[in-house]
Structures are given as structure tokens and as C-alpha cells.
C-alpha positions in Angstrom: 0.1 0.1 -0.1 1.4 3.3 -1.0 1.2 6.8 0.7 -1.0 7.9 -2.2 -3.7 5.9 -0.4 -3.1 7.4 3.0 -4.8 10.9 4.0 -2.2 13.6 4.7 -3.2 15.1 8.1 0.1 16.1 9.2 2.3 18.8 7.8 5.5 18.1 6.4 7.0 20.2 9.2 4.9 17.9 11.9 6.3 14.8 9.9 9.8 15.8 10.0 9.6 16.9 13.6 8.3 13.4 14.6 11.0 11.5 12.7 13.8 13.9 14.2 12.3 14.0 17.7 10.6 10.8 17.9 7.3 12.2 19.3 4.5 14.8 18.6 1.8 16.3 20.5 -1.2 15.7 17.9 -3.6 18.7 19.0 -7.2 18.5 19.5 -7.7 14.9 18.7 -10.8 14.9 20.8 -13.1 18.0 21.5 -12.9 19.4 25.1 -16.3 17.8 26.1 -15.4 14.8 24.4 -12.2 14.5 26.6 -14.2 15.6 29.7 -16.7 12.5 29.1 -13.8 10.0 28.6 -12.3 11.5 31.7 -15.6 10.7 33.6 -16.0 7.3 32.6 -12.4 6.6 33.7 -12.7 8.2 37.1 -16.1 6.5 37.6 -14.1 3.2 37.7 -12.4 4.2 40.8 -14.4 3.1 44.0 -16.1 5.8 45.9 -14.5 4.9 49.0 -11.0 4.8 47.4 -10.4 1.3 48.3 -8.3 0.5 45.2 -8.6 -3.0 44.0 -5.8 -5.6 44.9 -5.5 -6.2 41.2 -5.1 -2.8 40.0 -1.5 -1.1 40.1 -0.8 1.7 42.3 2.6 3.2 42.6 3.9 6.7 43.7 0.7 8.3 42.8 0.1 6.5 39.5 -3.0 4.3 39.4 -3.4 1.7 36.6 -6.8 -0.3 36.5 -6.6 -3.8 35.7 -8.8 -6.6 34.9 -9.1 -9.7 37.1 -7.3 -11.8 34.5 -4.1 -9.3 34.4 -5.4 -8.0 31.1 -4.9 -4.1 31.0 -7.3 -3.4 28.1 -10.5 -1.5 28.9 -12.7 -1.8 25.7 -16.1 -1.4 27.0 -18.4 0.2 24.9 -18.2 3.6 26.5 -14.1 3.6 25.9 -13.8 1.5 22.8 -14.3 4.6 20.3 -11.0 6.1 21.7 -9.2 3.1 19.8 -10.5 4.1 16.6 -10.6 8.1 16.3 -10.5 8.8 12.5 -8.2 11.8 13.1 -5.5 9.8 15.2 -6.0 6.8 12.8 -5.1 8.9 9.9 -2.1 10.4 11.6 -0.9 7.0 12.3 -1.5 5.8 8.8 0.4 8.6 7.3 3.4 8.0 9.4 3.3 4.2 8.8 2.8 4.7 5.4 0.0 2.2 5.1 -4.0 2.5 5.8 -4.4 -1.3 6.9 -3.9 -0.8 10.6 -4.7 -2.3 13.7 -5.3 -0.7 17.1 -4.1 -2.2 20.2 -3.6 -1.3 24.1 -6.7 0.4 25.4 -4.9 0.8 28.9 -5.7 3.5 31.4 -3.8 5.9 33.8 -4.7 8.1 36.7 -1.9 10.0 38.3 -2.9 11.8 41.5 -0.8 14.8 43.3 2.0 13.5 44.6 4.2 15.7 46.7 7.2 13.3 47.0 10.4 14.8 47.0 11.9 11.7 45.2 12.8 13.6 41.9 10.8 14.6 39.0 9.9 11.0 37.7 8.2 8.3 39.4 9.7 5.7 36.7 12.8 4.9 35.0 12.8 5.8 31.4 12.0 2.6 29.5 10.8 1.2 26.2 7.4 -0.4 25.6 8.4 -1.9 22.3 6.2 -5.2 22.3 9.1 -6.7 20.5 9.1 -10.6 21.8 12.0 -11.2 24.2 13.4 -14.0 22.0 14.3 -11.6 19.2 17.8 -10.7 19.0 17.3 -7.1 18.0 14.9 -4.4 16.4 14.4 -4.4 12.8 14.3 -0.5 12.7 11.9 -0.6 9.8 8.3 0.8 8.9 6.9 -2.8 9.3 7.9 -3.2 12.8 7.2 0.4 13.9 4.6 1.2 16.5 3.1 4.8 17.0 1.2 5.4 19.9 0.9 7.0 23.2 -1.8 8.8 25.3 -4.9 10.9 25.3 -4.5 13.7 27.8 -8.0 13.8 29.0 -7.7 17.0 30.9 -5.2 20.0 30.7 -1.6 18.7 31.5 0.4 21.6 32.8 4.0 21.6 33.5 4.5 19.2 36.6 1.1 17.8 36.1 2.2 14.2 35.4 2.6 14.8 31.8 4.6 11.7 30.1 8.4 12.5 29.9 10.4 11.7 26.6 14.2 12.0 25.5 14.0 14.4 22.6 15.8 12.1 19.9 16.1 9.2 22.1 14.6 6.7 19.3 17.7 7.6 17.2 20.0 6.8 20.2 18.3 3.6 21.0 19.0 2.6 17.2 22.8 3.9 17.6 23.2 1.9 20.6 21.1 -1.4 19.8 21.8 -1.8 15.8 25.6 -2.9 15.8 24.9 -5.0 18.9 24.3 -8.8 18.2 21.8 -8.7 21.3 20.4 -5.3 20.8 17.1 -6.0 21.9 18.6 -7.1 25.4 20.5 -4.0 26.6 19.3 -2.2 29.3 17.6 -5.1 30.9 15.7 -5.4 27.4 15.4 -1.7 27.6 13.4 -1.3 30.8 16.0 0.5 32.7 17.5 3.0 30.5 19.8 5.0 33.0 22.4 7.1 31.0 20.5 8.8 28.2 20.0 12.6 28.0 17.6 14.3 30.5 13.9 13.7 29.8 11.4 16.5 29.1 7.8 16.6 30.1 5.1 16.7 27.5 2.2 19.1 28.5 -0.7 19.5 26.6 -4.6 20.6 26.6 -7.6 18.3 27.0 -8.2 16.5 23.9 -4.7 16.2 22.9 -2.7 13.2 22.2 1.1 12.5 23.0 2.4 10.4 20.1 5.4 8.5 20.6 7.7 6.7 18.2 8.1 2.8 19.7 12.0 3.3 20.5 11.3 6.4 22.4 12.6 6.3 25.7 9.8 7.5 28.1 8.7 7.7 31.7 5.9 8.6 34.1 6.4 11.9 36.2 5.0 13.0 39.4 2.1 15.2 39.4 2.3 18.1 41.7 -1.1 19.5 40.6 -4.2 19.3 42.3 -6.1 17.8 39.4 -5.6 14.2 38.5 -4.0 13.6 35.3 -6.2 11.1 33.4 -5.0 9.3 30.2 -5.9 6.3 27.8 -3.2 4.5 25.7 -3.7 3.7 22.2 -1.3 2.0 19.8 -1.4 1.4 16.1 0.6 -1.0 13.8 0.6 -2.1 10.5 -1.3 -5.2 9.5 1.7 -6.7 8.4 3.7 -6.1 11.4 6.4 -8.8 11.4 6.1 -9.9 15.2 2.2 -9.3 15.6 0.8 -10.0 12.0 -3.1 -9.5 11.9 -5.5 -11.9 13.0 -9.2 -11.8 12.7 -11.0 -11.1 16.3 -11.7 -14.6 17.3 -15.7 -15.4 17.4 -17.3 -13.9 20.9 -14.4 -11.4 21.2 -16.8 -8.5 21.4 -20.3 -8.7 22.7 -23.5 -7.0 21.0 -22.9 -3.8 22.9 -19.3 -3.4 21.8 -20.1 -4.0 18.3 -22.6 -1.2 18.3 -20.3 1.2 19.3 -17.9 0.2 16.5 -17.7 2.4 13.3 -16.9 0.9 10.1 -13.4 1.9 10.6 -13.3 0.6 14.2 -14.2 -2.8 13.1 -11.3 -2.8 10.6 -9.0 -1.8 13.4 -10.0 -4.3 15.8 -10.3 -7.3 13.6 -13.9 -7.6 13.4 -13.9 -7.0 9.5 -11.0 -7.4 7.1 -9.4 -4.4 5.2 
């Protein structure tokens, strides 16, 4: 599939910035009222008495809802549309140079105010590359690339719990990993990156999306603001991804209410219908 079949929604300058810096803040993916709706849906999942379920993750003010089976994907009919937002899809298709994509992830994050003096970050910079552990190295090509990140479902001001990135860090990862026979396994499988340049916080407004290259070192930061940071995470991969080739959604994977919430695009991105 050629780039002529992909809708061009990013400017040339934005595309160049993504490839140079490894990240891009995509403005206004959701309208402010849409962002507030999804924010409310996620916050309503938190028990009223603030008893955090034992199977959820909670560290340094960061709350990550989890399903009982350990799956972090939340694809209720209320939240599913975040996985097939048409503008965000078009951005991903432009960067991946193919319209035939799959949407994955669907995890959630709530970052409460945390006045800890333990530095700026609540997490060590790392990669979420989803490249199998038995692969010796990354392929560094478009077929392997994943683009994704998080919707900001409220304004994220400086020191407001925004995601931290290392500008140009994806290129540093490639420089270090490419010549190494076991480059995939450096830095404890790239889960503890401790000697890269200082990271910066990505701030934004409600409805913006912080989009990252899959080789971008990133980390969570403490939220020093009163208002919780609420985010949903979405990633896109090509249908011909070398490690995760597309498969049809298994029968019964989605119930009637979920199917009713899907647009034609959503049905393709989630494997219900073929491209």
C-alpha cells in the first residue's frame, strides 16, 4: 500500500519533527467536551471509598486499572471509540505509510497529586516496544514500527504528571542497539535506561494526544498539581507487522454492545472486518 492511499493530515514540518524528535503532540484529537466525558468514565471506575482493588497497579500516585485476569485493556462500549478515532488513525496511517492498521493497547492511567521529593520521575525511562524477548534485535523498519501514546483527558500543565520523553531518544536507541548482536536485550531489555540525556515533560490540553515512536525512551512523572491526570493509551501497528501479524478477532471476542459502538473503521482496526 503506497502513501498515495493515505490521507495526509500532518504537515511536512510535523512529519519531519516526529522523525527527528521521536514524538509529536497531536492537537485537538478530541473536542474538550469529549475529553471530559472519557475522563468521567475512567474516574467513575475508581471506587467511591477509594479502596483500590488489589489487582490494580498503584505506585507513587500512579493508578493503573487492571482486569482480574491481568489484562490491562479496557474496551467497554464507552471507551472503545478511543481506539478508532478517525483523526488519530489518519495520523498513524500517514506515519506508517499504510491505511491497513490495527489498534491495540486500551490501557488507562490516573496520576494523583504526589508531593514526594523523590525527583521528577516516578518511573525509570524505558521502552514499551512489544518486540518479543526472543528476538535478538529490533528491525528498525516501518513494518515493525508502532506509533502510539496517550490521550490527555484534561489539561496537563508543567509538573502535572505529563509523560516524559527523551527528544531524539529513538535514534540513540538505534545507534546503541543496531551494531549489537543482542541489541534487543541491552538495558535489561530496555526497561531501565539510566544514562540517556535528560527527559522533558510533554504538556498539553484536554483532547490532545502525545504520540511516540516505539523506540522512544519515556517515563511517568510525578503530578504536583491538585487535579488528577487521566489518560488512555492507544497504539497502532501495520497489518503486516513482523512480530504481531494481523489476525481476525476470534468469535465472541466482542459482545453486541461493543459491536454496536464500533464504526466501520473501528471494525477493521479491531479485526472484526477485513481491510
